[in-house]
C-alpha positions as CSV (number, residue, x, y, z in Angstrom):
1,Y,143.7,93.8,-7.7
2,N,141.5,91.0,-6.3
3,A,142.8,91.8,-2.8
4,T,141.8,95.5,-3.2
5,L,138.5,94.5,-4.7
6,S,137.8,92.4,-1.6
7,V,138.3,95.4,0.6
8,C,136.0,97.4,-1.6
9,A,133.3,94.7,-1.3
10,K,133.5,94.9,2.5
11,A,133.4,98.7,2.6
12,G,130.7,99.0,-0.1
13,N,132.9,101.2,-2.2
14,W,131.3,100.2,-5.5
15,R,132.6,103.1,-7.5
16,H,136.2,102.3,-6.8
17,A,135.5,98.6,-7.4
18,L,134.1,99.4,-10.9
19,D,137.0,101.6,-11.7
20,L,139.4,98.8,-10.7
21,L,137.5,96.4,-12.9
22,S,137.8,98.8,-15.8
23,Q,141.5,99.1,-15.2
24,M,142.0,95.4,-15.2
25,N,140.2,95.1,-18.5
26,E,142.2,97.9,-20.1
27,L,145.5,96.3,-18.9
28,G,144.4,92.9,-20.3
29,L,144.5,91.3,-16.9
30,D,142.5,88.1,-16.3
31,C,139.3,88.6,-14.4
32,D,137.9,85.5,-12.7
33,S,134.9,84.6,-10.7
34,Y,136.4,86.1,-7.5
35,T,137.0,89.4,-9.3
36,Y,133.4,89.7,-10.4
37,S,132.0,88.4,-7.2
38,S,133.8,91.1,-5.2
39,V,132.6,93.9,-7.6
40,I,129.0,92.7,-7.3
41,A,129.3,92.4,-3.6
42,S,130.4,96.0,-3.4
43,L,127.1,97.0,-4.9
44,R,125.0,95.6,-2.1
45,G,124.1,98.8,-0.3
46,S,124.0,101.0,-3.4
47,G,120.8,99.9,-5.0
48,Q,122.6,99.4,-8.3
49,W,120.9,96.2,-9.1
50,E,121.0,96.8,-12.9
51,K,124.8,97.1,-12.7
52,A,124.9,93.7,-10.9
53,L,122.9,92.1,-13.6
54,G,125.1,93.7,-16.2
55,L,128.2,92.2,-14.6
56,I,126.5,88.7,-14.6
57,E,125.9,89.1,-18.3
58,S,129.6,90.2,-18.8
59,M,130.7,87.0,-17.0
60,K,128.5,84.9,-19.4
61,A,129.9,86.7,-22.5
62,R,133.5,86.1,-21.3
63,S,132.7,82.5,-20.3
64,I,133.7,83.1,-16.7
65,P,132.1,80.6,-14.3
66,I,129.3,82.0,-12.1
67,N,129.5,80.3,-8.7
68,L,127.4,80.3,-5.6
69,I,129.2,83.4,-4.2
70,T,128.5,85.4,-7.3
71,Y,124.8,84.4,-7.4
72,S,124.4,85.1,-3.6
73,A,126.0,88.5,-4.0
74,A,123.8,89.5,-7.0
75,I,120.6,88.3,-5.3
76,S,121.6,90.3,-2.2
77,V,122.0,93.4,-4.4
78,C,118.4,92.9,-5.7
79,A,117.2,92.3,-2.2
80,N,118.6,95.6,-1.0
81,A,117.0,97.3,-4.0
82,S,113.7,95.5,-3.3
83,K,113.7,94.1,-6.9
84,F,112.0,90.7,-6.4
85,E,111.6,89.6,-10.0
86,P,115.2,90.1,-11.2
87,G,116.5,88.5,-8.0
88,M,114.3,85.4,-8.4
89,R,115.2,85.2,-12.1
90,L,118.8,84.8,-10.9
91,F,117.8,82.2,-8.4
92,N,115.9,80.2,-10.9
93,E,118.6,80.6,-13.5
94,M,121.1,79.1,-11.1
95,L,118.8,76.1,-10.6
96,C,118.5,75.6,-14.4
97,E,122.3,75.8,-14.7
98,G,122.6,72.9,-12.3
99,V,124.2,75.0,-9.6
100,C,123.0,73.6,-6.2
101,P,122.3,76.5,-3.9
102,D,123.7,76.4,-0.4
103,S,122.5,78.1,2.9
104,T,124.1,81.4,1.9
105,V,122.2,81.6,-1.4
106,Y,118.9,80.6,0.3
107,D,119.5,83.3,3.0
108,A,120.0,85.8,0.2
109,A,116.8,84.6,-1.5
110,I,114.8,84.8,1.7
111,L,116.2,88.3,2.3
112,L,114.9,89.2,-1.1
113,C,111.5,88.0,-0.1
114,S,111.6,90.0,3.1
115,S,112.4,93.2,1.3
116,C,109.5,92.7,-1.0
117,G,106.9,91.2,1.4
118,E,106.8,87.9,-0.6
119,W,106.0,85.8,2.4
120,K,104.6,82.8,0.6
121,K,107.9,82.4,-1.4
122,A,109.9,82.9,1.8
123,L,108.0,80.0,3.5
124,E,108.5,77.9,0.4
125,L,112.3,78.5,0.4
126,M,112.4,77.8,4.2
127,E,110.7,74.4,3.6
128,T,113.1,73.5,0.9
129,M,116.0,74.3,3.2
130,E,114.5,72.1,5.9
131,D,113.9,69.3,3.4
132,R,117.5,69.5,2.2
133,R,118.7,69.8,5.8
134,L,120.7,72.9,5.1
135,K,121.9,75.0,8.0
136,I,119.3,77.4,9.2
137,T,120.6,80.3,11.3
138,R,118.9,83.1,13.3
139,I,119.5,85.4,10.3
140,T,117.4,83.0,8.1
141,Y,114.6,83.0,10.6
142,N,114.8,86.8,11.1
143,N,114.5,87.3,7.4
144,L,111.5,85.0,7.3
145,L,109.7,86.9,10.0
146,L,110.5,90.2,8.2
147,A,108.9,88.8,5.0
148,L,105.8,87.7,7.0
149,N,105.6,91.1,8.7
150,K,106.0,93.1,5.4
151,G,103.4,90.8,3.8
152,G,100.9,91.6,6.5
153,R,101.1,88.1,8.0
154,W,102.3,89.1,11.5
155,D,100.0,86.3,12.9
156,L,102.1,83.7,11.2
157,S,105.3,85.2,12.7
158,L,103.9,84.7,16.1
159,R,102.5,81.3,15.3
160,I,105.8,79.8,14.1
161,F,107.8,81.3,16.9
162,P,107.3,78.3,19.3
163,D,108.5,76.0,16.5
164,I,111.6,78.1,15.9
165,N,112.3,78.2,19.7
166,R,112.2,74.5,19.9
167,K,114.9,74.1,17.3
168,K,117.4,75.4,19.8
169,V,118.8,78.0,17.4
170,K,120.6,80.7,19.4
171,L,118.3,83.7,18.8
172,D,119.6,87.3,19.2
173,T,118.2,90.7,19.9
174,A,117.5,91.4,16.2
175,F,115.3,88.4,16.0
176,Y,113.3,89.3,19.0
177,N,113.0,92.9,17.8
178,T,111.4,91.6,14.6
179,L,109.0,89.5,16.7
180,L,108.1,92.6,18.7
181,M,107.4,94.3,15.4
182,S,104.9,91.5,14.7
183,C,103.2,92.2,18.0
184,Q,103.2,95.9,17.1
185,L,101.5,95.2,13.8
186,G,98.9,93.0,15.4
187,A,98.5,95.1,18.6
188,Q,99.4,91.9,20.6
189,F,100.2,93.5,23.9
190,D,100.3,90.4,26.1
191,T,102.5,88.5,23.6
192,A,104.9,91.5,23.6
193,D,105.1,91.3,27.4
194,D,105.9,87.5,27.1
195,I,108.6,88.2,24.6
196,L,110.2,90.8,26.9
197,S,110.1,88.2,29.7
198,I,111.8,85.6,27.5
199,M,114.5,88.1,26.6
200,N,115.1,89.0,30.2
201,K,115.2,85.4,31.4
202,G,117.5,84.4,28.5
203,R,119.8,87.4,29.3
204,I,119.3,88.7,25.8
205,E,120.2,92.4,25.5
206,L,117.5,94.9,25.0
207,D,118.8,97.6,22.7
208,V,117.3,100.9,21.7
209,I,115.2,99.3,19.0
210,T,113.7,96.9,21.6
211,Y,112.8,99.7,23.9
212,S,111.4,101.9,21.1
213,I,109.1,99.2,19.8
214,A,107.9,98.0,23.2
215,I,107.4,101.4,24.7
216,G,105.6,102.6,21.6
217,L,103.4,99.6,21.7
218,F,102.4,99.9,25.4
219,E,101.9,103.7,25.0
220,S,99.4,103.1,22.2
221,D,97.4,100.8,24.6
222,Q,97.7,103.4,27.5
223,Q,99.7,101.0,29.6
224,Y,101.7,103.9,31.1
225,D,103.1,102.0,34.1
226,K,104.8,99.5,31.7
227,C,106.1,102.4,29.6
228,F,107.6,104.1,32.7
229,D,109.2,100.8,33.9
230,L,110.8,100.3,30.4
231,I,111.9,103.9,30.2
232,S,113.5,103.7,33.6
233,A,115.2,100.5,32.7
234,G,116.4,102.1,29.4
235,F,117.9,105.0,31.3
236,R,119.7,102.6,33.7
237,Q,121.1,100.6,30.8
238,G,122.1,103.8,29.0
239,V,120.1,103.3,25.8
240,F,118.5,106.8,26.2
241,R,121.8,108.5,26.9
242,G,121.7,112.1,25.7
243,V,117.9,112.2,25.6
244,I,117.7,114.4,28.7
245,K,120.1,117.3,28.9
246,T,120.4,120.6,30.8
247,T,121.3,123.9,29.3
248,K,123.8,126.3,30.8
249,S,120.9,128.3,32.2
250,G,119.5,125.3,34.0
251,V,116.6,124.6,31.7
252,E,116.0,120.9,30.9
253,T,116.0,119.7,27.3
254,L,114.3,116.6,26.0
255,D,115.8,115.5,22.7
256,L,113.3,113.5,20.6
257,H,115.4,113.3,17.4
258,R,114.8,110.1,15.5
259,C,112.0,109.0,17.9
260,S,108.8,107.5,16.6
261,L,105.6,109.4,17.6
262,P,104.6,106.7,20.2
263,L,108.0,106.6,21.8
264,A,108.2,110.4,21.8
265,R,104.8,110.7,23.5
266,A,105.9,108.1,26.1
267,L,109.2,110.0,26.9
268,V,107.4,113.3,27.2
269,R,104.7,111.8,29.5
270,Y,107.4,110.1,31.6
271,H,109.4,113.3,32.0
272,L,106.5,115.6,32.7
273,Q,104.1,113.4,34.7
274,N,106.2,110.7,36.3
275,G,109.2,112.8,37.3
276,K,111.4,109.8,38.3
277,Y,115.0,109.3,37.5
278,V,115.6,105.7,38.5
279,G,119.2,104.8,39.2
280,M,120.2,108.4,40.0
281,T,120.4,110.2,43.3
282,A,118.4,113.4,43.7
283,L,121.5,115.6,43.0
284,E,122.4,113.5,39.9
285,S,119.1,114.0,38.2
286,P,118.9,116.3,35.2
287,Q,116.4,118.5,37.1
288,S,118.8,119.2,39.9
289,R,121.9,119.9,37.9
290,C,120.8,123.5,37.5
291,V,121.4,123.9,41.3
292,S,124.6,122.0,41.5
293,N,126.6,125.1,42.4
294,M,124.4,126.2,45.3
295,C,125.4,125.8,48.9
296,D,124.1,122.7,50.7
297,G,121.3,124.5,52.4
298,A,120.0,126.0,49.2
299,K,120.3,122.7,47.4
300,K,118.3,121.0,50.1
301,R,115.5,123.7,50.1
302,T,115.4,123.5,46.3
303,L,115.1,119.7,46.1
304,E,112.5,119.7,48.9
305,R,110.5,122.3,46.9
306,G,111.0,120.0,43.8
307,D,111.6,122.8,41.4
308,T,113.5,126.0,40.5
309,K,112.6,128.9,38.3
310,S,114.4,127.2,35.4
311,G,113.0,123.9,36.4
312,K,109.5,125.1,35.6
313,R,110.3,125.1,31.9
314,M,111.6,122.5,29.6
315,W,112.8,122.6,26.0
316,I,111.6,119.7,23.7
317,I,113.6,119.2,20.6
318,T,111.9,117.3,17.8
319,G,113.8,118.4,14.7
320,K,112.1,119.5,11.5
321,G,111.8,116.0,10.0
322,S,108.6,114.0,9.4
323,H,107.4,110.8,11.1
324,V,104.9,108.2,9.9
325,L,101.5,108.4,11.4
326,A,99.4,105.3,12.1
327,D,97.5,105.7,8.9
328,G,100.7,105.7,6.9
329,T,100.8,109.5,6.2
330,C,103.6,111.7,7.2
331,G,103.4,114.5,9.8
332,K,105.6,116.8,11.7
333,L,106.7,115.4,15.0
334,R,106.8,118.9,16.6
335,N,103.2,119.6,15.7
336,S,102.0,116.2,17.0
337,I,103.9,116.5,20.3
338,A,102.8,120.1,20.8
339,T,99.1,119.0,20.4
340,F,99.8,116.1,22.8
341,V,101.3,118.4,25.5
342,Q,98.6,121.0,25.2
343,E,95.5,118.8,24.8
344,E,96.3,115.7,26.7
345,L,98.8,116.8,29.4
346,K,97.1,120.3,29.7
347,L,100.4,122.2,29.7
348,S,101.2,125.4,27.8
349,V,103.7,125.4,24.9
350,E,105.7,128.4,23.6
351,F,107.2,128.3,20.1
352,P,110.5,130.1,19.4
353,E,111.4,132.3,16.4
354,E,110.4,131.0,12.9
355,H,113.9,130.0,11.9
356,N,114.1,127.4,14.7
357,L,111.0,125.3,14.1
358,G,112.4,122.1,15.5
359,R,111.9,122.9,19.2
360,M,109.3,124.2,21.7
361,L,109.3,125.4,25.2
362,V,107.0,123.7,27.6
363,H,105.8,125.3,30.8
364,K,105.5,122.7,33.5
365,E,102.4,124.3,35.1
366,P,98.8,123.3,34.2
367,L,97.0,125.6,31.9
368,S,94.6,127.9,33.7
369,N,91.0,127.3,33.2
């Protein structure tokens, strides 16, 4: 049973884990700390923090020892549910019981602080870890920065970064993404540029989150050349794979699903104004795929002209979902992008039938006066 529960914990299959625990109790099998720790760990991504606390109480009632692994798992469940007070009660209870927390428990407690924006407590826990000379990893630092960002103290994130960097902890992409989020919150454009340089020099991979944050940040400051450079690099790296497609009729499609508004604006501007496909030959670009079956002479004339009949139009797919505006309210991405294309880029937009509200057709010719 314990082996199966361990699998459930890793897979987050909490319903099956609870069923197995019930079966063990019905059969009169011994349930130990490992059993309960595995069941609690399975609850991490479920938001079932009350069930986790209930299991802790069951352990107490049955005089089953509650160890560091159990406490760490239960605090993590509270963290994922953004329940600060219940999580800290567990942490303080552990201290009162004389259980000395290790790095794993402190990491869970700082994660709890990050999910709730309790930045002061996160700093306090970090100082305790340093005083006790516990192992501090990039995950610990990342959770600390997340707590500072959520608590509105992005300035402290940027201020403590040099100290973190001097500790020679191997920092990863996730950490730098959180640091870029600090720059985004504080509109720190030059610092964001420096962080990207550090990542490139350290050969740290820039993933889709890195590009999304950085491009959105520079777009908001109208630094379009930097946006275009980053978008070009993203296409070369393959992080924007699938964003640009071509329909069977040769009309280009720009898919903005799951894009933030600043990133979506930057991608539209890049595609409609910049017109570059870095890392591709002319005949490999999305715009030229619609003429791929032409004879060589026709291809040459088409590419020299820079457009085809189908190339004068482009579908933009935004989906029907909402995005978060700068003031914290929600809006439809399609409406925002349509306004952007019409009012800022001065291009005409055509909307399809009512049942397909997640897309628009852009005509790549300036609006007539």
